[in-house]
C-alpha positions in Angstrom: 0.1 0.0 0.1 2.9 2.4 1.0 4.4 1.8 -2.4 1.2 2.4 -4.4 0.8 5.6 -2.5 4.3 6.9 -3.4 3.7 5.9 -7.0 0.4 7.9 -7.0 2.2 10.9 -5.6 5.0 10.6 -8.0 2.6 10.5 -11.0 0.5 13.4 -9.7 3.7 15.5 -9.2 4.6 14.6 -12.8 1.2 15.8 -14.1 1.0 19.1 -12.1 4.8 19.9 -13.1 4.1 19.1 -16.9 1.1 21.5 -16.9 3.5 23.9 -15.4 6.4 23.7 -17.5 5.5 21.8 -20.6 8.7 19.9 -21.3 9.6 18.1 -24.4 10.4 14.5 -24.2 13.8 14.6 -25.9 17.1 15.5 -24.5 18.6 17.8 -27.3 21.9 18.6 -25.8 23.7 18.7 -22.3 26.6 20.6 -20.7 29.4 18.4 -22.5 30.6 21.9 -24.0 30.9 23.4 -20.7 34.3 23.6 -19.0 32.9 22.2 -15.9 31.7 19.0 -17.4 34.2 16.1 -16.5 33.8 12.4 -15.9 37.1 12.5 -14.0 37.1 15.7 -12.0 35.2 15.3 -8.6 35.8 18.9 -7.5 32.6 20.9 -6.5 31.1 22.9 -9.4 29.6 26.4 -8.5 27.9 27.9 -11.5 24.9 30.5 -11.2 21.5 29.4 -12.8 22.0 32.3 -15.2 25.2 30.9 -16.5 23.9 27.2 -16.5 20.8 28.5 -18.6 23.3 29.8 -21.4 24.9 26.4 -21.3 22.1 23.7 -21.0 19.2 22.7 -23.1 15.9 23.9 -21.8 14.8 20.5 -20.9 17.8 19.8 -18.8 17.8 23.2 -17.4 14.2 22.9 -16.3 14.9 19.7 -14.3 18.4 20.3 -13.2 18.3 23.9 -12.0 14.4 24.7 -11.7 13.7 21.2 -10.1 11.2 20.3 -12.8 10.4 16.7 -13.9 10.2 15.0 -17.4 7.0 13.4 -18.5 6.7 9.8 -17.0 7.6 6.8 -19.4 9.5 9.2 -21.8 13.1 8.6 -20.8 15.4 6.7 -23.1 16.9 5.1 -20.0 13.7 3.8 -18.2 13.9 0.3 -19.7 17.5 0.3 -20.5 19.2 -2.9 -19.7 22.7 -2.0 -21.2 25.8 -2.3 -18.8 27.6 0.9 -17.9 27.5 3.8 -15.8 25.0 6.6 -15.5 26.5 10.4 -15.3 25.0 13.6 -14.3 24.2 15.4 -17.8 25.2 18.7 -16.3 28.7 18.2 -15.0 29.7 14.7 -15.8 29.6 13.3 -12.1 29.3 9.6 -11.9 26.1 8.8 -10.3 24.8 5.2 -10.6 26.0 1.8 -12.0 23.6 0.0 -14.3 23.7 -3.2 -11.9 21.8 -0.9 -9.3 19.1 -0.1 -12.0 15.8 -2.0 -11.7 12.3 -1.7 -13.2 10.1 -0.2 -10.7 7.2 0.8 -13.0 7.0 4.5 -11.6 7.8 5.9 -15.1 11.3 7.1 -14.5 14.7 5.3 -14.2 15.1 3.9 -10.8 17.9 2.8 -8.9 18.4 1.2 -5.4 22.0 2.8 -4.6 24.3 5.4 -6.0 27.8 4.9 -6.8 28.9 6.2 -3.8 27.6 8.5 -0.9 29.5 11.5 -2.2 28.0 11.1 -5.7 24.7 12.4 -4.6 23.2 14.8 -1.9 19.9 14.7 -0.4 17.5 17.4 1.1 14.0 17.6 2.5 11.4 18.7 -0.2 7.9 19.6 1.1 6.8 21.0 -2.1 3.5 20.1 -3.7 2.0 19.3 -0.4 4.1 16.2 0.0 7.1 15.4 2.3 9.9 13.7 0.1 13.6 13.6 0.0 15.1 15.3 -3.0 18.2 13.7 -4.8 20.8 16.2 -6.4 24.2 15.7 -7.9 26.9 15.6 -5.3 29.1 17.9 -7.6 27.0 20.5 -9.0 23.9 20.2 -6.9 21.5 19.9 -10.0 18.2 18.2 -9.3 18.0 14.5 -10.2 14.7 13.5 -8.7 13.6 11.9 -5.3 14.4 8.9 -3.2 11.7 6.9 -1.5 11.8 3.7 0.9 9.9 1.5 -1.2 12.6 -0.2 -3.3 14.1 -3.6 -3.4 16.8 -5.1 -1.2 19.6 -4.8 -0.2 18.8 -1.1 0.4 15.1 -0.7 0.3 15.5 2.4 -1.7 14.1 3.7 -4.9 16.0 6.5 -6.4 13.5 7.8 -9.0 15.6 10.0 -11.4 14.8 12.1 -14.4 16.4 10.5 -17.3 17.0 13.8 -19.1 19.5 14.7 -16.5 21.4 11.6 -17.1 24.1 10.6 -19.6 25.2 7.0 -20.1 28.3 5.3 -21.1 28.2 1.6 -22.0 30.9 -0.3 -20.2 32.4 -1.7 -23.6 32.7 1.8 -24.5 34.6 2.8 -21.3 36.9 -0.2 -21.5 37.8 0.5 -25.1 38.7 4.3 -24.1 40.7 3.2 -21.1 42.6 0.5 -23.1 43.4 3.1 -25.8 44.7 5.6 -23.2 46.6 2.9 -21.5 48.2 2.1 -24.6 48.8 5.6 -25.7 50.6 6.3 -22.2 52.7 3.2 -22.5 54.3 4.2 -25.8 53.0 1.1 -27.7 
């Protein structure tokens, strides 16, 4: 029953925010052009919303910086079963491994744990007449979604994340890049 209520609140929030923000379902670009975007730098990013608005696509900006939400069941990552890593589309911070992803049925990509405790930050969110826990990127503090206590073992948590603020790199692609860099560095 608790899960059904949480899912209902999640869906109602999405409908409300869609009516307010009218988002498109496609991610047209992200912050990869920004000097702050890095998949290796873990230092904190402190950029004003005014500057982020110049860098990010309207869809990513709305979710990441204005705490919006994408339409449910529209994320390219919701049903993805590919193996790899999910990164913050705003700053490149590693957020979730694909082996922590599961099908929750809530309409957004769901994970039972982040890569590390530092990869995300949490804050109380009492907006829309609900009491929830907001999840933000631990590096740039962009809004990612919310976490609920109705997930699967081993954590019992459901990180309900907007796909528009995620980038994904397949494990094979990452391994190929790593091996080519290693080969270049060794002089072979």
